[in-house]
N, C-alpha and C positions, 0 to 999 in steps of 0.2 A: 504494500500500500504506500502511496506517495502523497505527501502533503507538503506544500510549500507555504511559507508565511505570506500573507497578503498584508502589506503595510502601506502607510501613506507615502507618496513620492518623497524621496530624499531622506527617508528614515532608515534605509538599509534593511537588514534582516531583523532589526529590533534588538532589545537588550538580551543579555545572556540567558536570563531566566525564561524569557519568552521562547528563545531558540531551543532551549532544553525541553520546554513543554511541547513545542511542535514536533521535536524529534521523538518524544515519547508517543505522540499520536501515531507515528509510523510503526511503532512496535506492536500495535494492537493486533491480536490474533483473531481473525474472523472466520466464520464458517464459509465453506466454498459456495454456498447459495447466495452469499452477500457480495455483490459487485460494488466495490467502493472506489471512488476517485475524488480528486480535489475539485473544488469549485471556487469561483470568486467569492471572497468574503466581504461583508459590509464594512465600509471604512469610516462611517460617521458615528458609530456607536461607541467605539473605543479606539485608542491610538494604534493598537495592534490587534490583528485578528487573523485567523486561519480557519478554513472550512472544508468539510467533506460532505459528499452526497453518496447515497447508497440505494440500490434496488435489490430486493430479494427476488431471485429468479429461480424457478424450478421448471425443468423441461421447456425452456425458452419462454416461459410465461412469467411476466412481472406480477408478483403478488402483493408487494408492498414497496413503499419508497420513503425516504427520509433524508434528513441532513442534520449535521451537528456543527456548531460554530464555537470556536474558542476565542474569547475576548480577553484582552489584557490591558489594564491601565496601571502603570507603575505607581501612580499617585494614589491608587486605591479608589474605591467607590463605596460610599456609605450604604447604598442599596444592596450591593453585592456582599458586604461584610468581608471584603478581601480584594485582591488585585487581579484575580482571574474569574471568569464566569463561563460556564458551558450553557449553550442555548441549543435545544434539540427539538426536532419535529419528526413525527412518524405518522404514516397513513397506511391503512390496510383495509381490504375488503374482508368482512366477517361472514360467518354462516348466518343467513337471514333468521334462523330460529332464535338467535341471540337477541334479536331486537326487542323482545318482550321482557328481557331481564332488567329489572330496575337497578341492579347493582353493576351494570355493564361499565359505566363510566368509572366507578370506584375500582373495579377490577383492572381496567386499563391503566389507571394510575399505579396500582400495586405492581403491575408488570414492570414498570420502570424502577420503582423503589426496591423491589426484590432483586432485580438484575444488578442494580448498583451495589447492593449488599453482597450478592453472590460473587461479584468480581472484586470485592474488596476496594471499591471506589469510595473513599471517604469524602463526605460533602456536608455542606450546611446551607441554610437559607434557600431551600427548594421551593419552587412555586410553579404553577402551571394550570392547564385546563385540559379536559378530555371532552371531545365532541362526538356524539353518535348520531349519524344521519341514516334514517330508514327511507328507502325509495320504493314505491309500488306504482306500477303503471296501469292505466285504465283505457277504455275505449279501443281505438285502433292500435294502441301499444300494449294491450292487455296480455299479449303472448310473452312479453318480456319478463324474465324472472325478477322477483324483488331482490334488492340489494341492501346491505348494511355496511356503512363505512365508518371506521373509527379513526379519529385524529387526536394525537397527543402532542401538545405543545408544552414544553417545560424548560426551566432553567434552574441551575444550581451552582453553588460555588465549590469548586474542588478544593480539598484540604490535604496537605501533606501529613502523613502519619508522623514523620519526624520533622519538626520545625526547621532543622538545619539541613534538610535534604530538599532537592527540587521536587515540585509537584509532578507526579506521574499521571499523565492524561490517558495513557493506554487503557487502563481498566474502565475509564468513563466511556471511551469509544466502544469498547467491547460490550458494556452494559447497554448502550444505545442500540448497537447491532442486535443484541439479544432481544431487546424490546421489539424490534422489527420482526424478528423470527417468531417470537411468541405470538405476536398479533396476527400473523398470517397463518398460524396453526402448525408450524413445524414442530416436530417432537424435540425434546431436549437432546443435546449431545450425550451419548451414553457415558457413564462414569468411567474414567480411565482413558477416554479418547480425547486427544488434544487437537483443537482447531489449528490450522496453519495460517500464517499471515496471508491476507487477501492481497492480490496484486492487480494493477490495472491491466486490462486486456484479457481478463479471465473469462469474460462472457463468451459463450459459444465455443469454447475450447473443449 
């Protein structure tokens, strides 16, 4: 997986702690179903940023999509409670039978928090929303199957377990990718099986 820092013109690659954080994004080990690549990062939210986008693809069918953005402000941000912030988005089509589940949104949020915990991604100040959209067609479109779409929008502040060590963003990327896989219904990776780092150009190989 390749991620290059996106910074304001004239700022170079950013401070050492940002470069280290972006390097740790490259170390994320993702499932082969997750096709991940870099994308342009927003440049007005924070002085430094880097972003990834991903699709979950099975048998050449895209089942889910998402993105994760790493923001860095060396001066700190009171709303973040830190100098780094992860901003993530995930969207997936769900089984229409789930549309009647009143806990669906809460379950969607738990997929993220449980993935962060499972990957050892320490964080604070989490916030976000989960949107569930059910679509049913009528009249001349009545033959179309009903659909249910789930969207998770979240942000959190990554925290280093050791204050004297750089923040490792790899586990946060892995948790975001697991959220995507869980949302599309992929079974968990069997215990003892390790995912390999995802590389650009993997799709269709």
